[in-house]
C-alpha positions in Angstrom: 77.5 109.6 68.9 77.2 112.3 71.0 79.0 113.6 73.9 76.9 112.6 76.9 77.6 113.5 80.7 77.1 109.8 82.2 78.1 107.0 84.9 80.3 104.8 84.8 79.1 102.3 87.3 82.0 99.7 87.8 82.5 96.4 89.7 85.3 95.0 91.6 87.0 92.2 92.2 90.0 91.9 94.6 92.6 89.1 95.1 95.4 89.3 97.5 97.9 86.6 96.9 99.9 84.2 99.4 97.9 82.7 99.4 95.8 83.9 96.2 91.9 84.7 97.9 89.1 86.9 96.7 88.8 90.1 98.0 84.7 91.8 98.4 82.5 92.8 95.4 81.8 95.9 95.3 80.8 99.1 93.2 83.0 101.5 91.5 81.1 104.8 90.8 82.5 107.4 88.7 80.3 110.8 88.1 80.8 113.0 84.9 83.1 116.5 86.6 80.4 118.3 85.1 77.3 117.5 87.5 79.5 118.4 90.5 80.0 114.9 92.6 82.9 113.0 93.9 81.1 109.8 95.0 83.8 106.7 95.6 83.6 103.0 95.9 85.9 102.3 99.2 89.3 100.6 98.1 89.5 97.4 97.7 92.0 95.4 99.0 93.2 98.7 101.1 95.7 96.7 102.7 98.0 95.7 100.5 100.6 97.7 98.8 100.9 96.4 95.0 98.2 96.4 93.0 96.8 96.1 89.5 93.6 97.2 87.8 92.8 94.8 84.8 89.8 96.5 82.8 87.5 94.5 80.7 88.8 94.7 77.8 86.6 96.4 74.8 84.6 94.3 72.5 83.3 96.3 70.0 80.9 93.4 68.6 79.4 93.1 72.1 79.7 89.3 72.2 81.1 88.9 75.6 84.3 88.6 74.2 85.4 91.8 76.3 84.2 89.9 79.9 86.0 86.9 79.2 89.1 88.1 78.7 89.4 90.5 81.0 88.3 87.7 83.7 91.2 85.3 81.8 93.9 87.9 82.6 92.8 88.4 86.0 93.1 85.1 86.7 96.8 84.2 84.9 97.6 87.2 86.4 97.1 85.9 89.8 98.8 82.8 89.0 101.7 84.5 88.1 102.5 86.2 90.9 100.7 83.7 93.4 104.3 83.8 95.6 104.3 87.5 95.7 103.4 88.6 99.5 101.4 92.1 99.4 100.7 92.0 95.6 97.3 91.8 94.4 95.2 92.2 91.3 91.8 94.0 91.1 89.1 93.2 88.0 86.8 95.8 86.7 84.3 95.2 84.9 80.8 97.2 83.6 77.8 96.0 86.0 75.5 93.3 84.8 73.3 94.6 81.9 75.0 98.2 81.2 77.1 97.6 77.8 80.7 98.6 78.1 80.4 99.7 74.8 78.0 102.2 75.1 78.8 103.2 78.7 82.2 104.3 78.2 82.6 105.4 74.8 86.1 107.5 74.1 86.9 108.0 78.0 87.6 103.8 78.6 91.5 104.1 78.7 90.8 107.8 80.4 88.2 105.6 82.5 90.3 102.9 83.4 93.6 104.5 84.8 91.6 106.6 87.0 89.7 103.5 88.8 93.6 102.2 88.9 94.3 105.9 90.9 91.3 105.9 93.0 92.2 102.2 93.9 95.5 103.4 94.4 96.7 100.8 91.6 100.1 101.4 90.4 99.1 99.9 87.4 96.1 99.0 85.2 96.4 96.8 82.1 93.3 97.0 79.2 93.0 96.2 75.4 90.5 95.1 72.5 89.8 92.1 71.8 88.0 90.8 67.9 87.0 88.1 65.8 88.6 87.8 62.8 87.4 84.7 61.2 88.3 82.0 63.4 91.0 83.8 65.3 90.6 86.7 68.1 92.7 89.8 67.7 93.7 90.6 71.0 95.3 94.3 71.2 96.3 95.5 75.2 97.4 98.6 76.9 99.1 99.1 80.1 99.5 102.2 81.6 101.9 103.0 84.8 100.3 105.4 87.6 101.7 108.3 88.9 102.8 107.3 92.5 104.0 110.3 94.3 104.3 113.1 91.7 106.9 110.5 89.7 105.6 107.5 87.4 109.1 106.6 86.3 110.6 103.5 86.8 114.0 104.9 88.0 117.5 103.6 88.0 118.9 104.6 90.7 123.5 104.0 91.4 124.7 104.6 95.5 127.9 102.2 94.5 125.2 99.7 93.8 122.6 99.5 91.9 119.0 100.0 93.4 114.6 101.4 92.5 113.4 103.6 93.5 113.4 107.1 96.1 114.4 105.2 98.9 117.5 106.0 99.7 120.4 105.6 102.8 121.6 107.6 105.0 124.9 107.4 103.7 123.5 107.6 100.6 121.7 111.5 100.7 124.8 112.8 101.6 126.2 111.7 97.7 124.5 113.1 94.8 122.0 110.7 93.1 123.4 109.4 89.9 120.4 107.9 88.1 118.6 107.5 85.4 114.8 106.5 84.2 112.4 105.2 81.8 109.8 107.8 81.8 107.4 105.9 79.0 104.4 104.6 81.1 101.8 104.3 78.5 102.8 100.5 76.0 100.6 99.8 73.3 101.2 96.2 72.8 101.4 94.8 69.3 98.4 93.2 68.2 97.9 88.8 68.7 95.9 86.7 66.6 95.1 83.4 68.8 92.3 80.6 68.5 89.7 80.2 71.0 90.5 76.6 72.0 94.6 78.6 73.0 93.0 80.9 74.8 90.4 78.9 77.0 90.8 75.0 76.7 92.6 74.5 79.5 92.4 72.8 82.5 91.0 74.7 85.7 91.6 73.6 89.6 88.8 73.5 92.0 89.9 74.8 95.1 86.2 75.4 97.5 83.0 73.2 96.9 81.8 74.9 93.8 78.2 74.6 91.6 78.2 73.4 88.0 75.7 75.8 86.3 73.3 74.7 83.4 73.7 78.0 81.8 75.8 81.3 82.3 74.0 83.0 84.9 73.5 83.0 89.0 70.6 81.7 88.7 70.7 78.6 86.2 70.1 75.2 87.7 72.9 73.6 89.2 74.1 70.4 87.8 76.7 69.4 90.2 78.4 70.5 93.2 82.1 70.0 92.8 84.5 69.3 96.0 87.7 71.3 96.5 91.1 69.1 95.0 89.0 68.3 91.3 90.0 69.4 88.2 88.3 70.4 85.8 88.6 70.7 82.1 87.5 74.2 80.4 86.4 73.8 76.6 85.6 78.0 76.1 84.3 80.9 78.0 81.1 82.2 77.6 81.2 86.0 79.1 82.8 85.4 82.9 82.0 81.8 82.7 84.3 78.2 81.8 82.5 76.3 80.2 83.4 72.7 81.4 82.9 68.8 80.7 81.6 66.7 82.7 81.1 63.2 83.1 79.0 62.2 80.6 79.4 64.1 78.0 77.3 66.7 79.4 79.1 70.5 80.1 78.1 72.8 82.3 79.0 76.3 83.5 81.6 77.8 86.3 81.9 81.3 87.3 85.5 82.9 87.1 85.0 85.5 89.9 85.1 85.5 93.5 82.4 82.9 93.9 84.4 80.5 91.4 86.8 79.1 94.0 89.0 77.8 91.5 92.7 78.1 90.1 94.0 78.9 86.9 96.8 76.9 85.7 99.2 78.2 82.9 98.2 76.1 79.6 101.7 75.4 79.2 104.7 75.3 80.7 108.3 75.4 78.9 111.5 73.8 79.7 114.9 72.7 79.0 116.6 70.7 81.5 118.6 67.5 80.8 117.3 64.5 83.0 114.6 65.6 85.6 113.4 63.5 88.4 109.7 63.2 88.0 107.4 61.7 90.5 104.0 60.6 90.8 102.1 63.2 93.0 103.0 66.6 93.2 106.0 67.0 96.1 109.1 65.6 96.9 107.0 62.6 99.4 106.1 61.2 95.9 108.0 58.4 94.1 110.2 58.9 91.5 108.2 57.7 87.7 110.3 58.7 85.3 113.5 60.5 84.4 113.5 61.9 81.6 114.9 65.1 79.8 112.6 68.0 79.5 113.1 70.3 75.9 109.8 71.8 74.9 106.5 73.1 75.7 104.4 70.3 77.8 100.9 71.1 78.5 100.0 71.2 82.4 97.0 69.1 83.6 97.0 69.8 86.7 98.6 72.3 89.6 98.9 72.5 93.2 101.0 74.0 96.0 101.6 72.6 99.3 103.4 74.0 102.1 106.8 73.1 102.3 106.4 71.8 99.3 106.2 74.4 96.7 104.4 74.6 93.5 104.3 72.0 91.0 102.8 71.0 87.6 101.5 67.8 86.4 102.8 67.9 82.9 101.4 65.6 80.1 104.5 63.4 78.5 102.5 60.5 77.9 103.6 58.3 80.1 100.8 58.4 82.6 100.5 60.9 85.7 104.2 63.0 86.5 104.7 66.4 88.1 107.4 68.1 87.7 108.6 70.7 90.3 107.7 74.5 90.0 111.3 75.9 90.4 112.4 74.6 87.3 109.7 75.0 84.6 108.9 78.5 83.3 104.9 79.5 82.8 103.6 80.3 79.3 101.0 82.5 79.9 98.3 83.3 77.2 99.3 86.9 76.2 102.8 88.4 76.4 101.3 91.3 78.3 100.2 88.8 81.1 104.6 88.2 81.5 105.5 91.9 81.4 103.0 93.0 84.3 104.2 89.9 86.3 107.5 91.8 85.8 107.0 95.1 87.0 105.1 93.3 90.0 108.5 91.9 90.6 110.8 95.0 89.9 108.4 97.2 92.3 108.2 94.2 95.0 111.7 94.0 95.4 112.3 90.1 93.4 115.1 91.3 90.9 115.7 87.4 90.4 112.0 87.0 89.6 111.9 89.7 87.5 114.9 88.3 85.1 112.9 85.0 84.9 109.8 87.2 83.8 111.1 89.9 81.7 113.4 87.1 79.7 109.7 85.0 79.9 108.4 88.6 77.7 110.6 89.0 75.6 110.5 85.1 73.9 106.2 85.0 74.0 106.9 88.6 72.7 108.8 87.8 69.7 110.3 90.1 66.7 106.7 91.7 65.9 106.1 93.4 69.2 106.2 97.1 69.7 109.4 98.5 69.2 109.3 100.8 72.8 107.7 97.5 74.1 110.4 95.3 73.2 113.0 98.0 74.2 110.8 98.7 77.7 111.2 94.7 78.4 115.3 95.1 77.5 115.3 98.0 79.8 113.5 97.1 83.0 115.1 92.8 82.4 118.7 94.8 82.6 117.9 96.8 85.8 116.7 93.3 87.4 119.9 92.1 86.4 122.1 95.0 88.0 119.3 95.2 91.4 120.7 91.2 91.1 124.1 92.4 90.6 125.4 95.4 90.2 128.2 93.9 87.9 126.1 92.0 85.7 128.1 92.5 82.4 124.4 91.1 81.0 122.9 93.8 82.1 125.0 96.2 80.2 123.8 94.3 77.4 120.1 94.0 77.8 120.8 98.1 78.0 122.2 97.5 74.6 119.8 95.4 73.2 117.0 98.4 73.9 119.2 100.8 72.1 118.9 98.3 68.6 115.0 99.4 69.1 115.0 102.7 70.0 118.5 104.5 68.7 117.2 108.4 69.2 116.2 107.5 72.6 117.8 110.0 75.3 117.3 108.3 78.6 118.2 104.8 76.6 121.6 106.0 76.2 121.0 107.7 79.9 120.3 104.3 81.0 123.0 102.2 79.9 125.3 104.8 81.2 124.4 104.0 85.0 125.0 100.6 84.0 128.0 101.4 82.8 128.5 103.3 85.8 127.6 99.8 87.8 130.9 98.3 86.1 133.0 100.9 86.5 133.4 102.0 83.2 133.3 105.3 83.5 134.2 105.7 79.9 131.5 103.6 78.4 128.7 106.0 80.3 130.6 109.1 79.2 129.9 108.0 75.8 126.4 107.4 76.4 126.1 110.7 78.0 127.5 112.3 75.2 125.2 110.1 72.1 122.1 111.5 74.6 123.3 115.2 74.8 123.8 115.2 71.3 120.4 113.8 70.5 119.2 116.7 72.1 121.8 119.0 74.3 118.5 120.6 76.0 117.4 117.7 78.1 117.0 118.1 80.9 118.0 114.5 82.6 121.1 114.1 80.0 122.3 117.9 81.9 121.6 117.0 85.3 123.3 113.6 85.2 126.3 115.1 83.0 126.4 117.8 85.8 126.2 115.3 89.0 129.5 113.0 87.1 131.4 115.9 86.8 130.8 116.4 90.6 131.4 113.4 91.4 134.8 112.6 89.4 136.0 116.3 91.1 134.8 115.9 94.7 138.2 116.2 97.3 139.7 113.6 97.7 138.5 110.0 97.0 134.8 109.4 97.7 133.5 105.4 97.7 130.6 106.7 94.4 133.6 108.2 92.9 135.5 104.8 93.5 132.6 102.8 93.2 132.0 104.3 89.5 135.8 104.3 88.3 134.9 108.2 87.9 137.3 108.7 90.2 140.1 108.7 87.2 137.7 110.6 84.7 137.6 114.2 85.8 139.1 116.0 82.6 137.2 113.8 80.7 133.4 114.9 81.8 135.3 118.4 82.4 135.5 118.3 78.9 132.0 117.3 78.6 130.5 119.6 80.7 132.4 122.2 79.2 130.9 120.9 75.9 127.8 121.2 75.9 127.7 123.9 78.8 126.9 122.5 81.3 127.0 124.3 84.9 128.5 121.8 87.8 127.5 122.4 91.2 130.9 122.0 94.1 131.2 120.6 96.6 130.5 122.5 100.3 132.7 122.1 102.4 133.9 120.4 105.5 134.6 116.8 103.8 133.5 118.3 100.1 130.5 115.5 100.7 127.5 117.9 100.0 126.1 119.3 97.5 123.6 122.1 96.6 
């Protein structure tokens, strides 16, 4: 198709978490730059500091699957981050009557990222979906947006491991020891799912909602469903869940802002012995069974109660049984949802929850995942472990796992080098730094890190940073390393030998 000037009008549906609720429905307009226009829609959820954009998935056959999948991922992401204050997720879809494949053509990815930047979204998720026999083949893509000139995920050491540019006044008087995950676009491996694996699930009605006879806003209302009921969805058509009603009838509930519902995960997984299962969602309900929970369990309902937390009703084959949400892990439809949830936790300074999310991603993705994506998952897992405990050995091991997937990436060695310093293993840190420089002796981040370590090791007197990293005992080794690669080291200024140029 020939290239033309186009107007990409995108509907945005916002949602804020804790508690999750729908934001306003607006239009986002992006004009071709050649037209000299600069119109913009208002920012959705402007008060939310951490946002992601889920854009409508491309559907080459134009059968509505792209819209269905984007609504599903949007809803699952809401569920995944429902306990995180200051976090929100925005859905971007083509407006009524427009075909996404025609409207965006080759610029789809760029348009999704442009929407995310304008909405001050930190992350953008999109993809493509296509039927193949009885299965749907789904290819997700994720990008991390440039914020203040830096789209990298940074791991820094200041006597402890921290993320981002924030530094204490005391830390400002010392060099910053850091490495970064510099990838900001991720192509996830294609995933095969049946329609039932994606769309057959419970939906929890949170406020009175109309069930209509067709997937249209003006279709006849079959039933008004009150808050608190659970409907069983059997499929999706576009933005509408197809649900079963009493008597064998089927109706449709909108998945967006005027579909007042929550979407539990289809399954939760556990590996626990002798768990109390209760007759309702909360510890104020009686224990109806006590049994081992091992494996995956189908979710039948999900409720959050103030002061009681999140609870799942699970199918154990033994009547109505509820389990506390903190005892099990949700299994979402696509591994990318776990990855995205982990990024929310990482950016939101919730490393323990980040550990859970990235462990779940690695488990769900398996060995079939793209090796670069899998390596990044291990690196983020390691970063979360080190944020929880700078001396955590398992964090270092996660960076080792990442190196197994990307052995020729200098940044992978730099990240493990910083992790080693968190464990006061200066020798291992310098070995990894040497390997990074062997791969590319001119690589600026490697040379900068080498110069910083040599400066810390060579400071006059003993400093907290030199002690915390073990570099106080590695002066000769760091000197040999910088001399080997001709790296110039800034000398400490006086007084005190603690400031660097």
